[in-house]
C-alpha positions as CSV (number, residue, x, y, z in Angstrom):
1,M,-63.9,80.7,39.7
2,L,-62.7,83.6,38.1
3,R,-61.2,84.2,34.6
4,G,-58.3,86.7,34.0
5,S,-57.8,89.2,31.3
6,D,-55.8,86.7,29.3
7,G,-58.7,84.3,29.6
8,R,-57.2,81.8,32.1
9,I,-59.3,80.4,34.8
10,R,-57.9,81.6,38.2
11,G,-58.6,79.7,41.5
12,P,-60.5,81.2,44.5
13,I,-58.6,84.0,46.2
14,R,-57.7,83.0,49.8
15,G,-57.4,85.6,52.6
16,P,-54.8,85.2,55.4
17,S,-55.2,82.5,57.9
18,P,-57.1,83.5,61.0
19,A,-55.1,83.9,64.2
20,R,-55.2,80.8,66.6
21,G,-57.0,81.6,69.7
22,P,-55.5,81.4,73.3
23,K,-57.6,77.9,73.9
24,Q,-55.7,76.3,70.9
25,A,-52.5,77.6,71.9
26,G,-52.9,76.2,75.6
27,T,-53.7,72.7,74.1
28,M,-50.7,72.7,71.9
29,A,-48.7,73.4,74.9
30,A,-50.3,70.9,77.1
31,I,-49.6,68.2,74.5
32,V,-46.0,69.2,74.3
33,A,-45.5,69.3,78.0
34,A,-47.3,65.7,78.3
35,S,-45.2,64.5,75.8
36,A,-42.2,65.7,77.4
37,T,-43.3,64.4,80.7
38,F,-43.9,61.0,79.3
39,S,-40.7,60.9,77.6
40,V,-38.9,61.8,80.9
41,F,-41.0,59.1,82.8
42,L,-40.4,56.6,80.2
43,L,-36.7,57.3,80.2
44,G,-36.7,56.9,83.9
45,A,-38.5,53.6,83.8
46,L,-36.0,52.4,81.3
47,I,-33.2,53.5,83.6
48,A,-34.8,51.9,86.7
49,G,-35.5,48.8,84.6
50,W,-32.1,48.5,83.5
51,V,-30.7,49.1,87.0
52,I,-33.0,46.5,88.5
53,Y,-32.3,43.9,85.7
54,F,-28.6,44.2,85.8
55,G,-28.1,45.6,89.4
56,A,-27.8,43.6,92.6
57,G,-30.9,42.1,94.1
58,P,-32.5,43.1,97.4
59,D,-30.6,40.7,99.4
60,A,-27.3,41.9,98.4
61,R,-26.1,43.0,102.0
62,S,-27.1,39.3,103.4
63,G,-23.9,37.6,102.1
64,E,-25.9,34.4,102.2
65,A,-27.3,32.3,99.2
66,T,-31.1,31.9,99.3
67,V,-32.6,28.2,98.5
68,V,-35.7,28.6,96.2
69,T,-37.7,25.5,94.7
70,V,-39.4,25.8,91.4
71,P,-42.2,23.4,91.0
72,S,-42.6,21.2,87.9
73,G,-45.1,22.9,85.8
74,A,-44.9,26.4,87.6
75,G,-45.6,29.2,85.1
76,V,-43.7,32.7,85.1
77,A,-46.0,34.4,87.4
78,A,-45.8,31.6,89.9
79,I,-42.0,31.8,89.8
80,A,-41.9,35.4,90.1
81,A,-44.0,35.2,93.2
82,R,-41.8,32.5,94.9
83,L,-38.8,34.7,94.1
84,K,-40.3,37.8,95.6
85,T,-41.5,35.9,98.6
86,A,-38.0,34.5,99.1
87,G,-36.6,38.2,98.8
88,V,-34.6,37.4,95.6
89,I,-36.2,39.9,93.3
90,R,-37.9,43.4,94.0
91,S,-40.5,43.2,91.4
92,T,-42.6,40.3,90.0
93,D,-43.8,42.6,87.1
94,L,-40.1,43.5,85.9
95,F,-39.2,39.7,86.3
96,K,-42.1,38.7,84.0
97,A,-41.4,41.4,81.6
98,S,-37.8,40.4,81.5
99,A,-38.5,36.8,81.0
100,A,-40.9,37.9,78.2
101,L,-38.4,40.3,76.5
102,T,-35.4,37.9,76.7
103,G,-37.4,34.6,75.6
104,A,-36.4,33.2,79.0
105,A,-40.1,32.7,79.8
106,T,-40.5,29.2,77.9
107,R,-37.0,28.1,79.1
108,L,-37.3,28.2,83.0
109,R,-36.7,24.9,84.6
110,A,-37.9,23.4,87.6
111,G,-35.8,22.3,90.4
112,E,-34.1,23.6,93.7
113,Y,-31.8,26.7,93.2
114,E,-29.3,28.4,95.4
115,V,-29.4,32.0,94.4
116,P,-26.4,33.9,95.2
117,S,-26.7,37.0,97.5
118,G,-27.4,40.2,95.5
119,A,-27.9,38.2,92.1
120,S,-29.6,40.5,89.6
121,V,-32.7,39.8,87.6
122,K,-30.5,38.7,84.7
123,D,-28.5,36.2,86.9
124,V,-31.6,34.7,88.3
125,L,-33.2,34.1,84.7
126,A,-29.6,32.7,83.7
127,L,-29.6,30.4,86.7
128,L,-33.1,29.1,86.1
129,T,-32.8,28.9,82.2
130,D,-29.4,27.1,82.7
131,G,-31.0,24.4,85.1
132,R,-28.0,24.9,87.5
133,V,-30.0,23.1,90.2
134,V,-28.6,22.1,93.8
135,R,-27.2,18.7,93.4
136,H,-28.0,16.0,96.1
137,F,-26.4,12.7,95.9
138,V,-27.2,9.2,97.7
139,T,-24.7,6.4,98.1
140,I,-26.0,2.7,98.4
141,P,-22.6,1.0,99.4
142,E,-21.6,-2.3,97.8
143,G,-22.7,-5.3,100.0
144,W,-25.6,-3.5,101.7
145,S,-28.9,-5.2,101.9
146,S,-32.1,-3.8,100.5
147,A,-33.4,-3.0,103.8
148,Q,-30.3,-0.9,104.7
149,A,-30.7,0.9,101.1
150,V,-34.2,1.9,102.1
151,D,-33.1,3.1,105.4
152,I,-30.7,5.4,103.5
153,L,-33.4,6.8,101.5
154,M,-35.7,7.2,104.4
155,K,-33.1,9.3,106.1
156,E,-32.6,11.7,102.9
157,E,-34.8,14.6,103.6
158,V,-34.9,16.0,100.0
159,L,-36.9,12.8,99.0
160,T,-40.5,12.2,99.3
161,G,-43.0,9.3,99.9
162,T,-42.4,5.7,101.3
163,V,-41.2,2.8,99.6
164,E,-41.6,-1.2,100.4
165,V,-38.1,-3.1,100.9
166,P,-37.5,-4.3,97.3
167,E,-36.2,-7.8,96.8
168,E,-32.6,-8.6,98.0
169,G,-29.8,-8.4,95.2
170,S,-32.1,-6.1,92.8
171,L,-30.3,-2.8,93.3
172,W,-27.1,-1.5,91.8
173,P,-24.7,-0.2,94.5
174,E,-23.9,3.2,93.2
175,T,-23.9,7.2,94.0
176,Y,-27.1,8.6,92.5
177,E,-28.0,12.0,91.8
178,V,-31.3,12.8,93.3
179,M,-33.6,16.2,93.0
180,R,-35.4,17.7,95.9
181,G,-39.0,16.5,95.8
182,E,-38.1,13.4,93.7
183,T,-39.9,10.2,95.1
184,R,-38.1,7.4,96.9
185,A,-40.0,4.9,94.8
186,S,-38.5,6.4,91.6
187,V,-34.9,6.4,92.9
188,I,-35.3,2.5,93.8
189,A,-36.9,2.1,90.1
190,R,-33.5,3.6,88.9
191,M,-31.4,1.5,91.3
192,Q,-33.3,-1.6,89.7
193,R,-32.8,-0.5,86.1
194,A,-29.2,-0.1,86.7
195,Q,-28.9,-3.4,88.3
196,S,-30.7,-5.2,85.2
197,E,-28.7,-3.3,82.7
198,G,-25.3,-3.9,84.7
199,L,-26.1,-7.6,85.0
200,A,-26.7,-7.9,81.6
201,E,-23.6,-6.4,80.5
202,L,-21.5,-8.5,82.8
203,W,-23.4,-11.7,82.1
204,A,-22.4,-11.3,78.4
205,R,-18.9,-11.5,79.3
206,R,-19.1,-14.8,81.7
207,G,-16.2,-17.0,81.2
208,P,-15.6,-20.6,81.1
209,T,-14.5,-20.8,84.6
210,S,-17.8,-19.5,86.0
211,V,-20.0,-22.2,87.9
212,V,-23.3,-20.3,88.0
213,A,-25.8,-21.3,85.6
214,T,-27.9,-18.0,85.6
215,P,-27.8,-14.6,86.1
216,E,-29.8,-14.9,89.2
217,E,-27.3,-17.5,90.5
218,A,-24.4,-15.0,89.8
219,V,-26.0,-12.3,92.2
220,I,-26.6,-14.8,94.6
221,L,-22.9,-16.2,94.7
222,A,-21.5,-12.4,94.1
223,S,-23.8,-11.2,97.4
224,I,-21.7,-13.8,99.4
225,V,-18.3,-12.7,98.1
226,E,-19.2,-9.1,98.6
227,K,-20.0,-9.8,102.3
228,E,-17.0,-12.0,102.8
229,T,-14.5,-9.3,102.1
230,G,-14.2,-5.6,101.8
231,I,-10.9,-5.6,99.9
232,G,-11.3,-5.3,96.3
233,A,-8.4,-7.3,95.3
234,E,-9.6,-10.2,97.2
235,R,-12.8,-10.7,95.5
236,P,-11.6,-12.7,92.8
237,Q,-9.9,-15.2,94.9
238,V,-12.9,-15.4,97.3
239,A,-15.0,-16.0,94.2
240,A,-12.4,-18.8,93.0
241,V,-12.9,-20.4,96.4
242,F,-16.4,-20.7,96.4
243,S,-16.5,-21.8,92.7
244,N,-14.1,-24.7,93.6
245,R,-16.1,-25.6,96.5
246,I,-19.2,-25.8,94.2
247,R,-17.4,-28.0,91.8
248,Q,-16.4,-30.5,94.4
249,G,-19.8,-30.7,95.9
250,M,-18.5,-29.0,99.2
251,R,-20.9,-26.8,101.2
252,L,-19.9,-23.0,100.9
253,E,-19.7,-22.4,104.8
254,S,-19.9,-18.6,104.6
255,D,-20.6,-16.9,107.9
256,P,-22.6,-14.1,106.3
257,T,-25.0,-16.4,105.3
258,I,-25.9,-17.6,108.9
259,I,-26.0,-13.8,109.6
260,Y,-28.5,-13.0,106.8
261,G,-30.8,-16.1,108.1
262,I,-31.2,-14.3,111.5
263,T,-31.5,-10.7,110.7
264,R,-32.8,-10.8,107.1
265,G,-30.1,-8.0,106.2
266,R,-29.8,-6.0,109.1
267,P,-26.6,-5.7,111.2
268,L,-26.3,-8.6,113.8
269,G,-24.3,-6.7,116.2
270,R,-22.3,-9.4,117.7
271,G,-20.6,-12.7,117.0
272,I,-22.1,-15.8,115.8
273,R,-23.2,-18.1,118.8
274,Q,-22.6,-21.9,118.6
275,S,-26.2,-22.6,118.6
276,E,-26.6,-20.6,115.6
277,L,-24.3,-22.7,113.5
278,I,-26.6,-25.6,113.6
279,T,-30.0,-23.4,113.0
280,D,-31.7,-24.2,109.7
281,T,-32.8,-20.8,108.6
282,G,-32.7,-21.8,104.8
283,Y,-29.7,-19.6,104.2
284,N,-26.9,-21.2,106.6
285,T,-24.5,-22.6,104.0
286,Y,-22.9,-24.8,106.8
287,L,-26.3,-26.9,106.6
288,I,-27.5,-26.4,103.2
289,D,-26.1,-27.7,99.7
290,G,-25.3,-25.2,96.9
291,L,-26.5,-21.6,96.9
292,P,-29.1,-19.9,99.4
293,P,-32.4,-19.1,98.1
294,T,-31.8,-15.5,97.5
295,P,-28.8,-12.9,97.6
296,I,-28.0,-11.9,100.9
297,A,-26.8,-8.2,100.0
298,N,-26.8,-6.2,96.9
299,P,-23.3,-7.2,95.1
300,G,-21.5,-4.5,93.1
301,R,-20.1,-4.7,89.7
302,E,-16.5,-6.1,90.8
303,A,-18.2,-8.9,92.9
304,I,-20.3,-10.1,90.0
305,A,-17.6,-9.7,87.5
306,A,-15.4,-12.0,89.7
307,V,-18.0,-14.6,90.2
308,L,-18.5,-14.8,86.4
309,N,-14.9,-15.0,85.6
310,P,-13.1,-16.4,88.8
311,P,-9.4,-17.2,88.3
312,R,-8.3,-20.6,88.0
313,S,-7.0,-21.7,91.5
314,E,-6.6,-24.5,93.7
315,Y,-7.7,-22.7,96.8
316,L,-10.5,-24.2,98.9
317,F,-10.3,-22.4,102.3
318,F,-9.7,-18.8,103.7
319,V,-9.6,-17.4,107.0
320,A,-9.1,-13.7,108.4
321,D,-5.3,-12.8,108.6
322,G,-6.1,-10.4,111.5
323,T,-5.1,-7.3,109.4
324,G,-8.6,-7.0,107.7
325,G,-7.6,-9.4,104.9
326,H,-7.7,-13.1,104.3
327,V,-5.3,-16.0,103.9
328,F,-5.9,-18.6,101.5
329,A,-5.3,-22.3,101.7
330,R,-5.3,-25.2,99.2
331,T,-5.5,-28.0,101.6
332,Y,-7.2,-28.4,105.1
333,E,-3.9,-28.9,106.6
334,E,-2.7,-25.3,105.3
335,H,-6.1,-24.1,106.6
336,R,-5.8,-25.5,110.2
337,F,-2.5,-23.9,110.6
338,N,-4.0,-20.5,109.2
339,V,-6.9,-20.8,111.7
340,A,-4.6,-21.5,114.5
341,R,-2.4,-18.3,113.7
342,W,-5.8,-16.3,113.3
343,R,-7.0,-17.7,116.9
344,E,-3.6,-16.6,118.4
345,I,-4.0,-13.1,116.8
346,E,-7.5,-12.9,118.5
347,R,-6.3,-14.2,121.8
348,R,-3.6,-11.4,121.9
349,K,-6.3,-8.7,121.0
350,A,-8.5,-10.0,123.8
351,G,-5.5,-9.6,126.2
352,L,-5.6,-13.6,127.0
353,P,-2.5,-15.7,127.6
354,P,-0.9,-17.3,124.3
355,G,-2.4,-20.7,123.3
356,P,-0.4,-23.4,121.8
357,T,2.0,-22.7,119.2
358,P,0.6,-23.1,115.7
359,V,2.3,-26.4,114.1
360,A,3.4,-26.4,110.6
361,P,1.1,-27.9,108.3
362,A,3.6,-30.9,107.2
363,T,3.6,-32.1,110.9
364,L,-0.2,-32.1,111.5
365,P,-2.0,-35.4,112.1
366,G,-3.5,-37.0,109.0
367,D,-7.1,-36.9,110.4
368,R,-8.7,-33.9,108.6
369,A,-12.0,-34.1,110.4
370,T,-11.0,-33.7,114.0
371,M,-11.7,-29.8,113.9
372,A,-15.3,-29.1,113.7
373,P,-16.4,-25.2,113.6
374,Q,-17.9,-25.3,117.2
375,E,-14.9,-26.9,118.7
376,A,-13.1,-23.6,119.9
377,P,-15.2,-20.8,121.2
378,L,-14.0,-17.4,121.8
379,P,-14.7,-15.5,125.0
380,G,-18.2,-14.7,125.5
381,G,-19.4,-17.9,123.9
382,Q,-18.8,-16.8,120.3
383,A,-17.8,-19.5,118.0
384,V,-14.6,-19.5,115.9
385,I,-15.9,-20.5,112.4
386,T,-13.8,-22.3,110.1
387,M,-14.6,-24.1,106.7
388,Q,-14.5,-27.9,107.2
389,A,-12.4,-30.4,105.5
390,P,-13.8,-32.1,102.5
391,G,-13.7,-35.3,104.3
392,T,-16.3,-34.2,106.7
393,L,-19.0,-34.2,104.0
394,T,-20.4,-36.6,101.4
395,P,-19.4,-34.9,98.1
396,R,-22.6,-34.1,96.1
397,A,-23.8,-31.9,93.5
398,P,-24.9,-28.5,94.6
399,T,-28.7,-27.9,94.7
400,P,-29.6,-25.4,91.9
401,A,-30.7,-22.1,93.4
402,P,-34.2,-20.8,92.4
403,A,-34.2,-17.7,90.2
404,A,-34.5,-14.6,92.2
405,Q,-38.1,-13.0,91.7
């Protein structure tokens, strides 16, 4: 330390800083150049990333959408690899980085996606996070058997696995949305849950005109109604006819029950033969009292509702009217007249000469048991089946049907 003439302490006297050497100047220039280069590189990378993120994908010129399936449980890296392989994205790293930066990485959903041609990374991420999967639908028509329902599922190529034919009447006819890779067994389970829920809902609204004692009986009778008519407006009247016949101890005498006893739910592909009218299959309601042991198809909501709330009527018979519908009758005389008209329609369709002119019911003979179903075969040996008169059977209480398992 130095003390000045005034007695104050002075700091050390420093000389001028030495000049930097050539080596130090070169290092500084290199740092500046590297920083500039990195900045340019970073700017270029950002621009490139922006272009790729927002710009069109590599298949922009194809003009066709690309279908990509994202498996359940797949991570971002696996999804990026699938997209790259499919030609949807250019860079897996950029896709993963974009997913991480936008928060989409934890929101990507499994499923089958149809990626539009030229979709950007931004578009692809939006597609996968919104879950806009390709939609597939399977329809089980009303009145189809469980075997036919399984046939439909087995033909649907987006589904996987095999499945046993479920119990008849246990499926709910409806259109179901399915995903690629979903098992057929899971679709059947959904149909059965829907049937259980729908039946419970309808059973709770059962009316006083219903003749069924259990939900299982309702499904059995509804399946017969469903197979008898394809016209929705006719279901209540058909249900009323069968309900009236059950009340009076008459057999149901439904043609579809004969067919089901023969084919167990497969199409017969021909008319019913005379010999089959008297074949006891356990389902032939021309021979058994009451309901068959199980449903003969899977009835829909309207058929079940009709059975649980049939309208009050006096109808006991119906026969085809030649136009796809049916004509109903209160008495056997009326029914015989309607059957005669239907036979004449069938003769004309077959190109046969006209038969006897149908006689008005009021002039028909009083013997109501003269017309058995097998008396009038059509060409080819197929029988014209008509409901018999009450007098041909001894009225008895219908045998309760066992509950469907």
